[in-house]
C-alpha positions in Angstrom: -38.8 0.1 -4.3 -34.9 0.6 -3.2 -33.0 -2.7 -2.5 -31.3 -2.7 0.8 -27.3 -2.7 0.3 -26.4 -4.9 3.0 -27.3 -7.9 5.6 -27.5 -5.5 8.0 -29.1 -2.3 8.7 -26.4 0.2 8.3 -26.9 1.9 11.8 -25.6 -1.9 13.3 -22.8 -1.9 10.7 -19.6 -0.3 13.0 -16.6 1.6 11.5 -13.2 2.0 13.1 -10.7 4.3 11.4 -7.3 4.4 13.1 -4.3 6.8 12.7 -6.0 9.7 11.8 -7.2 8.8 8.2 -8.4 11.1 5.5 -11.7 12.9 6.5 -12.8 11.9 3.1 -13.2 8.3 4.0 -15.2 9.3 7.0 -17.7 11.5 4.8 -17.7 8.9 2.5 -19.3 6.4 4.7 -21.5 8.8 6.4 -22.9 10.0 3.3 -23.8 6.1 2.6 -25.9 5.9 5.4 -23.1 4.2 7.8 -23.7 6.4 11.1 -21.3 4.1 13.4 -17.8 5.8 12.4 -15.6 6.2 15.0 -12.3 8.1 14.0 -9.1 8.0 16.2 -5.7 9.9 15.3 -3.4 7.4 17.0 -2.1 3.7 16.7 -2.9 1.0 19.5 -1.1 -2.1 21.0 -2.2 -5.5 20.2 -4.0 -6.1 23.6 -5.6 -2.9 23.1 -6.9 -3.7 19.3 -8.1 -7.0 20.7 -10.6 -5.1 23.1 -11.2 -2.8 20.5 -12.0 -4.8 17.4 -14.3 -7.2 18.9 -17.5 -5.7 17.4 -15.9 -3.8 14.3 -17.2 -5.1 10.9 -14.7 -2.6 9.1 -11.1 -1.5 10.1 -9.2 1.5 8.3 -5.5 1.7 9.4 -2.6 3.1 8.2 1.0 2.1 8.5 1.8 1.9 12.3 -1.1 -0.4 12.8 0.1 -3.9 13.5 -2.7 -6.4 12.3 -1.6 -10.0 14.0 -2.9 -13.3 13.9 -4.0 -12.4 17.7 -6.1 -9.3 16.7 -7.7 -11.3 14.1 -8.9 -13.7 16.1 -10.6 -11.7 18.6 -12.1 -9.6 15.6 -15.1 -12.2 15.3 -17.4 -9.8 13.0 -14.7 -8.1 10.9 -15.4 -8.2 7.1 -12.7 -5.8 5.7 -9.6 -4.0 6.9 -8.7 -0.8 4.4 -4.7 0.0 4.8 -5.1 3.6 4.0 -1.3 3.5 2.5 0.4 2.0 -0.3 1.7 -1.4 1.5 0.0 -3.9 3.5 2.9 -5.4 5.2 1.5 -4.4 8.7 -1.3 -7.1 8.3 -0.5 -10.9 8.6 -2.0 -11.4 5.1 -2.2 -15.4 6.2 -3.9 -15.3 9.2 -6.2 -12.5 7.5 -7.2 -15.1 4.5 -7.5 -18.0 7.0 -10.3 -15.9 8.6 -11.7 -14.9 5.4 -10.9 -10.8 6.1 -10.8 -8.9 2.9 -7.5 -6.8 2.5 -7.5 -3.5 0.1 -4.8 -0.9 -0.2 -4.0 2.1 -2.2 -1.0 1.2 -4.3 -1.4 4.0 -6.7 -2.8 7.4 -4.9 0.1 8.9 -3.8 2.5 8.0 -6.6 2.5 11.5 -7.8 3.5 13.1 -4.2 6.5 10.6 -4.1 7.6 11.3 -7.7 7.4 15.2 -7.3 9.4 15.0 -4.4 12.1 13.0 -5.6 12.4 15.5 -8.5 12.6 18.6 -5.9 15.3 16.2 -3.6 17.3 16.1 -7.0 17.5 19.6 -7.5 18.2 20.4 -4.0 21.0 17.8 -3.7 22.5 18.6 -6.8 23.0 22.2 -6.1 24.1 21.4 -2.5 21.7 23.3 -0.9 21.4 21.4 2.5 25.1 22.4 2.7 24.3 26.1 1.8 21.3 25.9 3.8 23.2 24.7 6.9 25.6 27.7 6.4 23.5 30.4 6.3 21.7 29.5 9.3 24.9 29.2 11.3 25.4 32.6 9.9 27.9 32.0 7.6 27.8 33.6 3.8 29.0 30.6 1.1 28.3 32.0 -2.2 29.6 29.7 -4.8 29.1 27.9 -7.9 32.1 24.9 -7.3 30.1 21.6 -7.2 26.3 22.9 -7.9 25.0 21.6 -11.2 22.0 21.4 -13.3 19.7 18.5 -13.9 19.8 19.2 -17.8 21.7 16.9 -19.5 22.2 14.8 -16.5 21.2 10.9 -16.2 18.2 9.9 -13.8 18.9 5.7 -13.1 15.2 4.5 -11.7 15.6 1.2 -9.8 12.1 -0.4 -10.1 10.4 1.1 -13.2 7.1 0.7 -11.4 4.3 3.5 -10.8 6.1 5.6 -8.9 9.5 4.9 -10.9 7.6 5.5 -14.1 6.1 8.7 -13.1 9.9 10.0 -12.1 10.8 9.1 -15.3 8.5 11.5 -17.2 8.9 14.0 -14.5 13.0 14.0 -15.1 12.9 14.0 -18.8 10.4 17.0 -19.2 13.6 18.5 -17.1 15.7 17.5 -19.9 17.3 14.5 -17.9 18.1 11.3 -19.9 16.3 8.2 -17.7 17.3 4.7 -17.6 15.8 2.3 -15.5 16.2 -1.4 -14.0 13.6 -3.7 -13.1 13.5 -7.3 -12.6 10.6 -7.2 -15.1 10.2 -6.3 -18.4 8.7 -3.1 -18.6 7.6 -0.8 -21.6 9.6 2.5 -21.1 7.8 5.8 -20.9 9.1 8.5 -23.2 12.8 8.0 -24.6 13.7 6.0 -21.2 16.0 3.3 -21.8 16.5 -0.3 -20.0 20.0 -0.3 -18.6 20.4 -3.9 -19.1 21.5 -4.3 -15.5 22.0 -2.9 -11.7 25.8 -2.4 -12.5 25.4 -0.6 -15.7 22.8 1.7 -14.1 24.9 2.5 -11.2 27.8 3.1 -13.4 25.7 5.4 -15.9 23.9 7.3 -13.4 24.4 10.8 -12.1 21.2 10.2 -9.6 20.2 7.1 -8.4 16.7 6.8 -7.3 15.0 3.7 -5.7 11.4 2.9 -6.2 11.3 -0.9 -4.9 9.1 -3.0 -2.3 10.9 -5.1 0.4 11.1 -7.9 -0.1 14.0 -10.9 0.1 15.6 -9.9 -3.3 15.6 -6.3 -2.5 16.7 -6.0 1.1 20.3 -4.9 1.4 20.2 -4.0 -2.4 22.7 -0.9 -2.4 25.1 -2.6 -0.3 28.9 -1.7 0.3 29.2 -3.8 -2.9 26.9 -1.8 -5.3 28.2 1.6 -3.6 31.2 1.1 -5.0 29.8 1.0 -8.4 28.4 4.3 -8.6 29.7 7.2 -10.4 32.0 9.3 -8.8 30.1 12.6 -6.9 26.5 10.9 -7.9 23.3 11.3 -5.8 21.5 8.7 -4.2 17.5 8.9 -3.2 15.9 6.6 -1.2 12.1 7.0 -1.3 11.0 3.0 -1.0 12.1 0.9 1.8 14.2 1.3 4.8 15.9 -2.0 4.5 17.1 -1.3 0.7 19.9 0.7 1.8 23.3 -0.1 3.7 23.2 3.1 6.0 26.8 2.4 7.0 27.9 2.0 4.1 26.4 4.8 2.5 27.9 7.1 5.0 31.3 5.9 4.7 31.2 6.7 0.6 29.5 9.7 1.9 32.3 10.9 4.0 34.9 9.5 1.6 33.4 11.7 -1.3 32.7 9.3 -3.8 28.8 10.0 -3.4 28.0 13.7 -3.5 24.7 13.3 -1.7 22.1 11.7 -0.5 18.0 11.7 0.1 16.3 9.3 2.5 13.0 9.2 4.0 12.7 5.6 4.8 14.7 3.8 7.7 14.9 0.2 8.9 13.7 1.5 12.4 11.2 4.1 12.5 9.8 6.3 15.8 6.4 5.2 16.4 4.9 8.3 16.8 5.6 12.2 16.3 8.4 13.6 18.9 10.2 10.2 19.8 13.4 10.3 19.5 15.5 9.5 16.0 18.5 7.9 15.2 20.5 7.2 11.8 24.2 6.6 10.9 23.3 9.4 8.0 22.8 12.5 10.7 25.6 15.2 10.3 26.6 13.9 6.9 27.1 16.9 4.1 24.5 17.2 1.7 22.1 15.0 3.1 18.4 15.3 3.4 16.6 13.3 5.9 12.9 13.5 6.4 10.3 11.6 8.4 8.7 9.3 5.9 6.7 11.7 4.0 7.0 10.9 0.6 3.6 10.2 0.0 2.1 12.5 3.1 0.4 15.3 0.8 -3.3 16.9 1.2 -3.8 15.4 -1.7 -2.4 12.1 -1.5 -4.5 11.6 1.6 -7.6 12.7 0.0 -6.9 10.5 -3.0 -6.0 7.4 -0.7 -9.1 8.0 1.2 -11.5 8.1 -1.7 -9.5 4.8 -3.4 -10.2 2.7 -0.4 -13.4 3.7 0.8 -14.9 3.3 -2.4 -13.1 -0.7 -2.5 -14.8 -1.2 1.0 -18.1 -0.1 -0.2 -18.4 -2.5 -3.4 -17.6 -5.1 -1.1 -19.6 -4.4 1.6 -22.9 -3.5 -0.5 -22.0 -5.7 -3.8 -19.7 -8.2 -2.8 -17.0 -7.3 -5.5 -13.2 -7.9 -4.2 -11.2 -6.5 -6.6 -7.6 -5.5 -5.4 -7.9 -7.5 -2.4 -4.8 -9.1 -0.7 -6.5 -12.3 0.4 -10.2 -13.0 -0.9 -9.5 -13.9 -4.6 -10.7 -10.8 -6.6 -14.2 -11.0 -7.8 -16.4 -8.3 -10.0 -19.7 -9.3 -10.9 -22.9 -7.5 -11.9 -25.9 -7.3 -9.7 -28.9 -9.4 -10.4 -32.2 -8.1 -9.7 -35.0 -9.9 -8.3 -32.5 -11.6 -6.3 -30.6 -12.1 -2.8 -26.8 -12.8 -2.7 -25.0 -14.6 -0.5 -21.4 -14.8 -0.3 -19.7 -17.9 0.7 -16.0 -18.1 2.1 -14.2 -21.3 2.3 -10.9 -23.4 2.6 -10.0 -23.7 -1.1 -10.4 -28.0 -1.0 -12.0 -30.2 -3.7 -15.4 -30.5 -3.2 -16.6 -27.8 -1.9 -18.2 -26.1 -4.7 -20.5 -29.6 -5.5 -21.5 -29.7 -1.8 -23.0 -26.1 -2.2 -24.7 -26.8 -5.1 -26.0 -30.2 -4.5 -27.8 -29.0 -0.7 -29.1 -26.5 -2.5 -30.4 -28.3 -5.4 -31.9 -31.0 -3.0 -33.5 -28.2 -1.4 -35.2 -27.2 -4.3 -33.2 -23.8 -4.2 -32.9 -22.1 -7.6 -29.8 -20.6 -8.4 -29.9 -17.6 -10.3 -26.4 -16.5 -10.7 -23.4 -18.0 -9.1 -19.3 -16.8 -9.3 -16.5 -18.5 -8.3 -12.8 -17.6 -7.6 -9.9 -19.3 -5.6 -6.8 -18.5 -4.5 -4.0 -21.3 -3.2 -5.7 -21.0 0.3 -9.4 -20.0 0.0 -12.2 -19.7 -2.6 -15.1 -17.2 -2.2 -18.7 -17.9 -3.9 -21.2 -15.3 -4.7 -24.6 -17.4 -5.3 -27.6 -14.7 -6.4 -30.9 -16.8 -5.2 -34.8 -16.5 -5.0 -35.4 -14.1 -2.6 -38.2 -16.2 -0.9 -35.8 -18.6 0.3 -33.0 -16.9 0.9 -33.0 -17.5 4.6 -33.0 -21.0 4.3 -30.1 -21.0 1.4 -28.0 -19.0 4.1 -28.5 -21.9 7.0 -27.7 -24.3 4.6 -24.6 -22.8 3.3 -23.7 -22.5 6.8 -23.2 -25.9 7.3 -21.2 -26.7 4.3 -17.9 -28.3 5.5 -14.7 -26.0 5.3 -16.8 -22.7 5.4 -15.0 -19.5 6.9 -17.6 -16.7 6.3 -21.1 -16.6 5.3 -22.9 -13.2 4.8 -26.4 -12.7 3.5 -25.3 -9.2 1.1 -28.8 -8.2 0.1 
């Protein structure tokens, strides 16, 4: 007999996908027997979300939907949020942790898409294609080699040598470039890449500088008017990382003065909410500049990969209690325990909770067949496998444990 995979009949589990999430994720859930899957093509306001999310168990979003503490407070049944994108900064992680809501994302699924676009932009800019393209559209023939170069033999400086930066490194080297990088953590170089030693040295040595860092207090305004002065004359800057990392007014000044030879920018400090909304940037009208609307990872392949990655993480949590990749509940992987029922217990991380759990169960002669625990600074996550015959009683006892946040009978 096949064991049921969740504590609810699947037809009673409500799944809401916003912002036109990949159809791959929708199909995955329906193929697993979940029929209440709703998909919309836009983001919603806080008040709209509070109304929509009341009976939702699984929520899928991209980067525009803001999940605030108010929204989470209204989501009484919410078990997990899947961010079908790289970041999770659109979710109030502190509030999600407090409410015992697991938050997943897909940090690696679109790295190839971004890396390829960086190389493509590098070629376009070093050949001054944007200027020539504008001239042709205006009806002016401008065939010349002046200021146009090959990538081969040039130096690519990568700031942030993580998943995307290291892929850019491999592609750049395959085109005959020399690669140097700078990262705040020690990283193992791929191929013949070298650690530049410092940010200043990287800027001084690079023909093309590409940014692949998260937005933190340390990276905000990283490329400011002072660091822009360290760029090699005529160098190119590419920012497909975060909008707050580059001082755009300072960059514009260096472009107009001819000190920086070109730029490609895909992310901005303030971005429109939806397609068709007006957009403004100091870089509009600057020579040899490529501006794109935050599409670095927006390819069909990347969206399918993200849909697969996040939906698998959601399945693993919903049906097995596995929380690997979570940004809130502690990451825990565990094997199935035959002949048992599994209970998930999320609680505030204070001394004595595990002791109370075990005491309550032992006093009622409930045998624990398996137990798994992991904590972070805020909460603890316990998975218990107990005898099937008394799992309902165990569930009731665990709900009475002090400092409990969420208790769920998984199967």
